NUKEGU-441172 format. One line per 3 residues: for each residue x, y, z of C-alpha. Coordinates in steps of 0.001 Angstrom, whole numbers, plus 500000, padded with zeros to 6 digits. Layout:
% residues N
X,Y,Z  ...
//
This chain:
% residues 384
860800,484837,834369  863086,483059,831871  860873,483405,828787
862208,485930,826275  859743,486805,823506  861611,487630,820280
860580,488121,816623  862003,484622,816038  859872,483036,818742
859928,482393,822478  863237,481516,824100  863997,479976,827484
867092,481807,828745  869148,481903,831936  872378,483423,833155
875346,481223,834012  875792,479714,836470  872111,479407,837250
871152,480570,840728  867508,480254,841833  868021,483290,844086
869192,485468,841204  866387,487741,839993  868402,489218,837113
867307,488246,833588  869542,487017,830769  868397,489837,828459
867177,493425,828616  865424,496083,826536  868579,496719,824480
868550,493117,823236  864823,493384,822473  865269,496650,820541
868092,495270,818393  866215,492090,817484  863089,494066,816534
865225,496260,814284  866894,493295,812583  863536,491661,811881
862199,494873,810351  859291,495321,812745  859835,499078,812784
861229,499367,809239  863061,497305,806611  864576,493997,807775
868346,493519,807777  869800,490940,805391  871343,488309,807669
872450,485916,804923  876151,486804,805207  878573,486501,808112
876911,487848,811255  879230,488767,814128  877802,489488,817578
880190,491297,819918  879628,491432,823671  876431,489341,823810
876171,489163,827585  874307,485910,828208  873750,484585,824701
870289,486067,824138  871242,487576,820770  873135,484541,819484
870358,482174,820557  867704,484313,818859  869788,484539,815670
870914,480882,815686  869287,480185,812298  871789,482609,810752
874830,480796,812237  876306,483847,813985  879831,484320,815297
879951,485427,818930  882931,487406,820243  883046,487836,824019
885448,488633,826840  883334,486708,829342  883786,482995,830052
880488,483012,831945  878769,484701,829011  880214,482119,826651
879046,479253,828879  875622,480867,829173  875426,480948,825381
876239,477235,825137  873663,476413,827812  870981,478613,826267
871518,477149,822801  871112,473660,824256  868118,474725,826352
866358,475847,823172  867218,472762,821135  869931,474370,819008
872928,472284,817949  876157,473485,819622  877991,473974,816313
875283,476331,815017  877136,479337,816442  880878,479905,816386
882021,481112,819804  885193,483202,819896  886902,485167,822656
888259,488699,822472  891728,487162,822331  890914,485048,819250
891439,486099,815641  888152,487566,814349  886535,486516,811038
888202,487754,807851  884948,489267,806563  881897,490493,808459
878670,491401,806661  876572,492263,809720  878320,493541,812856
876175,493701,815995  877766,495316,819041  876367,495150,822543
878056,498244,824002  880271,497160,826934  880701,498995,830203
884361,499552,829310  884989,502144,826600  888513,500757,826295
887214,497284,825438  884946,498792,822769  887895,500693,821305
890078,497589,821209  887376,495436,819616  886460,497993,816954
890138,498261,816009  890437,494468,815791  887259,494133,813740
887771,497098,811407  889788,495122,808781  886877,492665,808411
884285,495408,807862  883602,496427,804266  881570,499159,802597
878398,497050,802603  878639,495867,806217  875613,496664,808347
876868,497906,811719  874361,498226,814573  875184,498778,818212
872799,498505,821131  872739,499412,824783  870742,501061,827500
870632,504859,827332  872907,505136,830394  875532,502971,828616
875758,505045,825420  877621,508336,825638  879054,510870,823212
882435,509164,823662  880854,505857,822559  879612,507377,819298
882953,509075,818682  884707,505718,818825  882432,504211,816170
882849,507356,814073  886638,507491,814377  887331,503799,813788
884567,502696,811394  882631,505596,809898  879723,508070,810224
877546,507249,813226  874106,508239,814493  871720,506996,817158
868067,506003,817253  865315,507310,819436  865193,505735,822881
862715,502903,823430  862206,501471,826945  865420,503267,827976
867391,501479,825223  869008,502954,822151  870520,501717,818886
873687,502954,817176  873865,503004,813377  877304,503218,811787
878075,503396,808054  881537,501953,807334  883867,504276,805436
886520,502287,803505  888705,505393,803243  888853,505917,806992
892209,505421,808718  891429,504565,812346  895044,504712,813525
896901,502211,815680  895183,500162,818356  896597,501546,821648
895950,498305,823550  897389,496689,825605  898785,499348,827952
901941,498889,830017  902933,500919,833078  905279,500740,836084
904119,500579,839691  905476,503033,842257  907787,502255,845166
906566,501603,848683  904059,498828,847976  906052,495801,849054
907005,493089,846583  905051,494838,843816  907224,497970,843950
908559,498856,840499  906627,496038,838842  905788,496312,835129
902045,495831,834606  900277,494911,831361  896597,495722,830925
894595,494496,827972  891537,496584,827163  888612,496249,829543
890646,495104,832549  890164,497167,835706  892523,500130,836204
894236,500220,832827  896681,503061,833465  897412,503097,837198
897132,501020,840344  893683,501310,841951  893589,502332,845597
891940,499113,846781  894640,496903,845271  897321,499277,846549
895916,498879,850069  895836,495092,849660  899447,494956,848436
900555,496690,851617  898946,494015,853793  899517,490700,851992
900441,487740,854219  904152,487053,854788  904574,483372,853953
907453,481178,852830  907591,477668,851468  905910,475663,848721
902421,477149,849077  899807,476782,846407  898435,480308,846033
895379,481326,843983  894801,484870,842763  891012,484646,842385
889547,487284,840078  893127,488104,839144  892542,491069,836819
895955,492178,835575  897712,489782,837948  899389,492350,840197
898405,490657,843472  899340,487124,842402  902633,488276,840904
903470,490153,844114  902776,486960,846088  905055,485002,843743
907869,487533,844099  907547,487592,847893  907621,483789,848120
909548,482303,845178  908888,478764,846443  905144,479187,845966
903132,478257,842878  900501,480790,841869  897341,480077,839882
895715,483098,838254  891954,482732,837746  889460,485081,836128
886319,484816,834014  887668,487502,831650  889838,486357,828759
891371,489839,828640  892226,489668,832349  893989,486309,832196
896005,487458,829166  896979,490559,831170  897928,488507,834229
900140,486206,832195  901916,489152,830563  902412,490838,833957
903777,487659,835539  906149,486886,832653  907546,490425,832711
908390,490331,836422  908855,486801,837736  911738,485685,835537
912118,482920,832992  912425,480134,835591  909206,480997,837427
906115,478870,836853  902468,479719,837232  899090,478550,835981
896608,480745,834123  892932,479746,833996  889912,481348,832405
886921,479844,834141  884018,479954,836547  885875,480908,839689
887347,477856,841430  884866,475369,839971  887690,473393,838335
890109,473559,841282  890294,470320,843328  888875,470508,846846
891425,470939,849608  894264,471757,847220  895095,475402,848001
897007,476959,850875  896126,480605,850236  893476,482409,848174
893817,486143,847506  890643,487883,846376  889395,491354,845451
885806,490435,844488  883740,492517,842054  880415,493855,843236
878918,494659,839828  877501,492434,837101  877468,494785,834107
875304,497675,835406  873743,495761,838318  875145,495949,841858
875157,492498,843432  877078,490418,845988  876283,487161,844191
879757,486867,842691  881491,487581,846008  879385,484978,847832
880248,482336,845245  883937,483253,845381  884001,482909,849159
882152,479573,849139  884361,478231,846344  887456,479329,848252
886408,477409,851356  885973,474265,849270  889319,474728,847484
891349,475431,850630  892967,472680,852662  892268,472618,856439
894216,475541,857856  894263,477280,854486  893442,480980,854372
891312,483326,852287  892443,486966,852275  889949,489492,850918
890074,493226,850252  886835,495145,849814  885048,498395,850411
884223,498686,854093  880520,499346,853458  880027,496007,851646
880088,494089,854937  882018,491065,853650  882879,490072,857219
879280,488971,857763  879319,486704,854699  882744,485281,855569
881678,484433,859124  878619,482641,857780  880669,480603,855274
883897,479990,857228  882678,480360,860807  885378,482967,861419
886729,486245,860075  889588,488467,861245  890168,492121,860390
893786,492350,859216  893810,496038,858305  891412,498838,857573
891124,502478,856654  888033,504677,856188  887343,503105,852774
888800,499566,852650  889275,496513,854839  891503,493465,854469
889883,490380,855956  891253,486893,856745  889170,483721,857027
890607,480284,857860  889332,476919,856651  888793,474917,859862
//
């Protein structure tokens, strides 16, 4: 299950964190197709002797396979970055073989081979191509990869507009490659990210709030209806609570909690570097200079001491890239129970059809419906 056969040999790979119940692999046909192309199995090999940058490598499969070429990884995912470290170690590769950067870090000054795993978010691709364009030169080999359902005309237009002429390969095992020839004379324009917008009235403490969204963070230009519903039903609490906005995204929910209860201390947690940067910008713009908060990029609440939180607010994702799964939600709920003090509360918003109440009752032993409409529910579970 974990053995990935590549042109550079067999690799033992896993996602992070490892879950024996998880049947999803740490690679797919798009990774296979790209590696075959680089090795020259279906044509001429690509010269990998220069600086190789790998953008959006989901679980480290590409970086681990290309470790001999000392690649630079650029990722928005903390879990993906940790998976890369674990997979390098699992395959006997020294940790300093690859340079691991985040999407918030300064990219290399010069890139000779740019490999792009097309992300689900077109905005994140746009932002990253803008940030990387100054490092790309006329001789840079630019190859993107993704499953056919991930690559659209809009994807190709971005490569074309920002870097240069772009074409695609034939599809193999439902995967496709993107070939882009850098044009030094091209003027890609200004990077439009991050976006800033103002929330409407009538949503409690968040009314009129200024929101900052870095590229790739959910709902970049307007408040999504699930969060809007949640904001209208947040708990009314006062006093020195320790509040955690788990899976904080742009930080709207945690900032609203901070504004409603100035005596509280809010910790914003997300596995996306872009999200935590957005949350910090949103909080700073609305909470005032004297307000304090903590901002953590990490694996959920793994680093939060047990029994230390009074309230956890959570809008869990139910996708992992293109796969629909409740694995993340289950881990978030279990981690929340551990992090909460006795009497502490987890408040969750989710689509009604996801049935989170069943999972919460199994983990907490209780679950209360706070509010609901035909699409969403807000649920409350108490740590006994």
